[in-house]
N, C-alpha and C positions, 0 to 999 in steps of 0.2 A: 879661592879654592880651585884646584885643578883636578879634573877627572878625565879618564880615558875610557871610552866605551870600546870593548874589544870583542871580535867575533872571528871564528875560524870555520873553514870547510875542510873535510877530511876524506880519506880513501875508504873509511869504514867506521864502525862504531866503537872499536876497542883498541886503545893505544897499547894495551898489554899484548896484543896480537901483531904488533909491529905495523899497525896502520899509521898513516902519516898525514900531516897537514898539507893541503894543496892550495889553500888561500888563507891569508890573514889580513885583517883590517883593523885599524884603530882610528877613532874619531875623538878629537879633543874638545872638551868643554872647560871653560873658565868662568867662574862665578855664574854657573847655570846658563851660559851662552855658548853657542857654536863659535869657535874661533876661525874655522875654515882650514885648520891644519889636520891633515889625515896622513896615515901610513897605510899603503895598500900594496900587497905583493902576491902574485901567483907563484907557486912553488912546484918544482919538479919532485914528485914523491919517490921516484926511482922504483916504483912497484905498480902493480895493477890496482884498479879501482873497483870496489864492489859494485854490483849492479844497483843495489839499493841506494848507495851514496851517489852514484851517477844520476839516478832518477831525481835526486834532490837538487844537486847543483849543476849538473850537465857538463862538468869538466872532465874531458877524456884524457887518458894518458898521452895520446898523440898531441892534444892541444897543449899540454904542459911540458912536453919535451923542449929543452932549451931554456926553460925558466930557471931562475936561481934555485940552488939548494937551500934548505933552511939555515944551515951553518953559515951561509954567505950573508944572510940578512939578520942573524941573531943579534949582533951588536946594534944594528939599527933599531930593532924592536926594543931592546933594553934602554936605549937612549931616549926613544920616544916616550916610553912609559915612566921613565925615571921620576920618582917622588910624587907620582900622581895616584889618586885612588882609581882602581881599575874596576869597571862595571862590566859584568859578564852575566848572560842569561844561562842558567844551569851551569854555574862555574866549574863544578867538579869535572864535567866532560872536557871542556877546553883546557883546563889546567893540567889534566892528565896527559893530554897530547903535547902541551907546551913543555912540561917537565921532561917527557920522553925525547922531544926534539932537542932541547938544550943539553940533555945528557949525551946524546949522540954527538953534539957539537963540542963536548968536553967541558960543559958548564952546568953540571948537575944541580948546583944550588943557586942558579942565576935568578930564579923568581921567588926564592924563599922569603925575601923581604918585602914582597909586594903586598900592599893593602888592597884586598879584593872584597868587593861587595857583590853578592849574588842577587840579581834583580828577580830571579824566579822565587827565591825565598821571600823577598819583599812583597811580590805580587800575591803569594799564597797567604801572607799575613794580612794583606789588605782585602783579599777576595777569597776567603776560605770556601772550599767546596765548589769553586768555579774553575773553568778552564783558564789556564794562565800561560798558554803558549804565546809566542810573540804575535802570531796572527790574531789570537783571541784578544790580546791586550790592545793591539792596534784598532781592532773593531770597537772595543769597549771605550777607548779614548778618542775615537774619531781621527786616528792617524791614517792617512791615505796610503794604501799599498797597491793602487791600481796599476802601477807600472812594474809590479813584481810578478813574474811568471815562474822563475826558479829562485831558489835560495842563492844568495851571494854574500860573502863576508862583509863587503863594504856597504851594500844596500841594507843588510840586516843590522849592521852596527849603527847606521844612521837612523833606522826605524827604532831601534832599541833606545837610542839617545832621546828621541822624541817621546817615546813611551815612558822612559824614566822621569823625564821632566814633568810629564803629565801626572804620573803617580805620586810624585813628591811635591807637587805644587800645593802650597798651603798658606795659611795666614799665620804670621808670627804673633806671639803674645807680646804686646807692647804696653808700656805703662800708660800710654795715651788712651788705652781702652777705657780707663776709669773716667776720663774726661767726656766720654760720649755715651756711656751706658746710663740709662735712666736711673735716678735715685730710688731707693726703696720707698714704698708707700709711707707717707707721713714724714719722710726725711726732708731736710732742707737742701735744695740743690745749690751747690756752691757756684760762684761765678766762674765760667769757663769760656775759653776762646780758642779758636783755631784759625790760622796757625799760631802757636805760642810765640810770645815776644822773644826776639833774638834768633829765631830760626833762620838759618842761611838758605837762600833759594838760588838755584842755578838755572840758567836758560838751557833748554834742550833743543837739539836739532829736530826738524819735523819728522825725520825717519825714526828717531829715538822715541818720540811721542807716539808715533803710529805703532811701533813695536811694543811699547808699554800698554797701549790700549788693547792690542791683540792678546797679549799675555794676561792682562787683567780680565778680559771677557772670558777666557778659558778658565781662569781661577774661579770666577763667579759661577760659571756653569758647573764645574766640579763640586763646588761647595753647596750648590743649590740654595743660595741665599745671598744677601748683600754682603759685600766685603768691607773690611775695615777702611780701606781707601775711599770707597764711595760714601761711607758714613762720615768720614772726615771732610771730604769735599763738600758735603751738604752743609757743614758748619761754616764753610768759607764764604 
């Protein structure tokens, strides 16, 4: 499963008022792992930047002069996102700007086929009535943002990727659960063993085992209880 976490910074709040994208970033995930592939571009908006937006990202028109125009990176963005699920926090905002930019580049329908998941909608379903900004979600899930003073598309895309993985970290329902759940009172417990006969086992590199242990510890913390993995290990 390939996913792309996308974020933008803009000259203002309303794409319908001809505000433009000044920074775009994409971070790739495959099978819930960072691949190290990113797309990050600063863009010349060819217009002034609202003071409110400047206070958020700190990118001045002078700083952006000489950077590429969106039309020059449009194909690169499409190729990076191609066939991936796109994860965006408050997707309607970024999508409005992207549609406007692609329309200016003569590709009005360029993103019509994107499969987009809005992480803000997901957060509101998980934490109704709570603050679900990226900052709030980082704090809730222990994602460090100590190095973040201003918003930036690449930094925010990386933070959102970590938050998304934390929000969707769960325990799959497996048939083997039946083998470790205690039988009902008075019922006869069948003979069970773990690992089951014939299970193939592969050796893992130390760094892989360390990454698994870190991921598993976070899952247990979020679940507030023992995981299926730890219960299976206890049978071994």
